[in-house]
C-alpha positions in Angstrom: 0.2 0.6 0.3 1.1 3.6 -1.4 0.3 7.3 0.6 -0.8 8.8 -2.9 -0.1 12.7 -2.6 -3.2 14.4 -3.7 -5.8 11.9 -2.7 -4.4 12.5 0.8 -4.7 8.5 1.2 -3.2 5.9 0.8 -3.8 3.1 -1.9 -3.6 -0.1 -2.5 -0.8 0.5 -6.0 2.0 -1.7 -5.6 5.2 -1.6 -4.5 8.4 -2.2 -6.0 10.0 -5.7 -4.1 13.2 -4.2 -2.3 16.9 -5.1 -2.9 17.9 -7.4 -1.0 20.5 -5.5 1.8 24.2 -7.6 2.1 23.6 -8.9 5.5 19.7 -10.2 4.4 21.1 -11.7 1.2 23.8 -13.3 3.1 21.2 -14.7 5.4 19.5 -16.0 2.2 23.0 -17.5 1.0 23.8 -19.3 3.5 19.7 -20.5 3.9 19.8 -21.9 0.1 23.3 -23.7 0.8 21.5 -25.3 3.6 19.5 -26.0 1.7 21.2 -27.1 -1.2 23.9 -29.7 1.2 20.8 -31.2 3.0 18.8 -32.1 -0.7 22.7 -32.8 -2.1 22.6 -35.8 1.5 19.2 -37.0 0.9 18.7 -37.5 -3.0 22.3 -37.3 -3.8 24.2 -34.1 -6.3 23.0 -36.2 -9.5 18.9 -36.4 -8.1 19.6 -33.4 -6.7 16.4 -31.0 -9.1 18.0 -26.9 -8.5 14.0 -26.7 -7.8 13.6 -28.9 -5.2 16.7 -26.8 -3.4 14.6 -23.6 -3.9 11.3 -24.5 -2.4 13.9 -26.4 0.5 15.3 -23.0 0.7 11.8 -21.1 0.3 13.5 -18.6 -2.5 12.7 -18.5 -6.0 15.0 -19.7 -8.5 15.9 -16.7 -10.0 16.9 -16.0 -6.4 18.5 -19.2 -6.0 19.9 -18.4 -9.2 21.1 -14.3 -8.9 22.2 -15.6 -4.7 24.2 -18.8 -5.8 24.1 -19.7 -9.3 24.6 -22.9 -10.7 23.5 -26.5 -9.0 27.4 -27.2 -9.6 28.2 -23.4 -7.9 25.8 -24.9 -4.9 27.7 -28.1 -4.6 30.6 -26.7 -4.4 30.3 -23.6 -2.2 28.8 -26.2 0.1 32.2 -28.8 0.0 34.3 -25.5 0.5 32.6 -23.8 3.6 33.5 -27.5 4.7 36.4 -28.7 2.7 38.1 -24.9 4.9 37.7 -26.7 7.6 40.9 -29.5 7.2 43.5 -26.5 6.2 46.0 -25.8 8.5 45.7 -22.8 10.6 48.0 -19.4 8.8 49.9 -19.2 12.6 52.0 -22.5 12.2 54.9 -22.0 13.2 58.1 -22.9 10.6 60.6 -25.4 12.6 63.9 -24.5 13.3 64.7 -27.6 15.5 63.1 -30.5 16.6 61.4 -29.6 19.2 59.5 -27.1 17.1 59.4 -29.6 14.5 57.1 -32.0 16.9 55.3 -29.4 18.3 54.2 -28.2 15.3 53.4 -31.9 13.9 51.6 -32.7 16.9 49.0 -28.8 15.7 48.3 -29.2 13.0 47.8 -32.9 13.9 45.2 -32.2 15.6 43.5 -29.3 13.7 43.2 -32.3 11.1 41.9 -35.3 13.2 39.6 -32.7 14.7 37.8 -31.2 11.7 38.5 -34.7 9.6 36.4 -36.7 12.0 33.3 -33.1 12.4 30.3 -35.2 11.2 30.0 -31.9 8.4 32.8 -33.1 7.2 31.8 -36.7 7.7 29.4 -36.2 5.2 30.8 -34.2 2.5 33.3 -37.6 2.0 30.0 -39.8 2.2 28.9 -38.0 -0.3 31.4 -37.2 -3.0 31.1 -41.3 -2.1 28.2 -42.0 -3.3 28.1 -39.6 -6.8 31.4 -40.7 -7.9 30.2 -43.2 -10.7 27.6 -40.0 -11.7 28.8 -37.3 -10.4 32.8 -37.6 -10.1 32.7 -32.7 -10.5 31.9 -33.9 -6.2 35.3 -36.3 -5.6 37.5 -34.0 -7.5 35.6 -30.3 -6.3 36.7 -32.1 -2.6 39.9 -33.5 -3.6 40.7 -29.3 -5.0 39.8 -27.8 -2.2 40.1 -28.9 0.9 42.3 -32.4 1.1 45.1 -30.7 -1.7 44.6 -27.8 0.3 46.2 -30.1 3.6 48.7 -31.7 1.7 50.1 -29.0 0.6 50.7 -27.5 3.9 52.6 -30.4 4.9 54.8 -30.8 2.0 55.6 -27.2 2.8 56.7 -27.7 6.2 58.2 -30.5 5.6 60.3 -28.5 2.5 61.4 -25.9 6.1 61.8 -28.7 8.3 64.2 -30.1 5.2 65.9 -26.8 4.6 66.9 -25.9 9.0 68.7 -29.8 8.3 65.2 -31.3 10.5 65.3 -33.5 7.5 66.4 -35.8 5.2 63.5 -37.0 1.5 61.3 -35.6 -0.1 58.9 -33.8 1.4 56.2 -35.4 -0.4 57.0 -38.7 1.1 57.3 -37.4 4.2 53.9 -35.6 4.4 52.2 -38.3 3.1 54.1 -40.6 5.2 53.0 -38.4 8.5 49.3 -38.1 6.9 49.5 -42.2 7.3 50.4 -42.9 11.2 48.1 -39.4 12.1 45.0 -41.4 10.3 45.5 -45.0 10.1 42.2 -46.3 9.3 40.1 -43.7 11.4 38.8 -42.0 8.1 37.6 -45.3 6.5 36.1 -46.7 10.5 33.9 -43.0 10.5 33.0 -43.0 7.0 31.0 -46.6 7.4 30.1 -45.6 10.7 31.8 -48.7 13.3 33.5 -45.4 14.6 32.7 -42.8 16.9 34.2 -39.8 16.4 37.2 -39.1 18.6 37.2 -37.0 22.0 39.2 -33.4 21.7 41.4 -35.8 24.4 41.8 -38.8 21.9 42.8 -37.3 19.1 45.2 -35.1 21.5 46.8 -38.4 22.7 46.5 -39.7 18.8 48.5 -36.6 17.4 51.3 -36.8 19.5 51.7 -40.4 19.2 51.8 -39.8 15.0 54.7 -37.2 15.7 56.4 -39.2 17.6 56.4 -42.1 15.6 58.0 -39.4 13.1 60.5 -38.1 14.1 61.0 -41.5 15.1 61.4 -43.1 11.9 63.3 -39.6 11.1 
């Protein structure tokens, strides 16, 4: 309804839709991505339509495309938000001696275990596995956005330790070795649902054990 300056009263003329403020647009975008992730997890990526997502998010398809984009862009955004947790903390110091190297490995391992075992991250991995045959882009996005960030950071850490004379060997192989000592079969067990998410104490203990075993080998 609108006030008419000549008639001095409110009329029923239609009012143009106001554009989203940045805050409201962000909230709607978050709602769309939550709806998309829920739909992907329930129905699979290939079987989920943009109409399904729009209905869940209570938005129009035009709004959905305007705020997020295509279904693939929604998938990548969903994965990016959850896979970003796998990236290491930016403030980890570069190791200058063996004691510092052990501390960095424990800190890195603790964060990686904590975030990897999070139910939301496990859900993304399950989605990628379930869609591997029909929609391989899910696995590719997860690998490039999340897992590679962790691997690259660990390789850089190993290269720095090697440059300081703390380790011998190829950084990529050293990184893979530490990753194997850290994870063991935990990820498989979590994906299969045969193991519970480890507690904070169990995660810290596992990270310390992996760092100690790695340094004993090198």
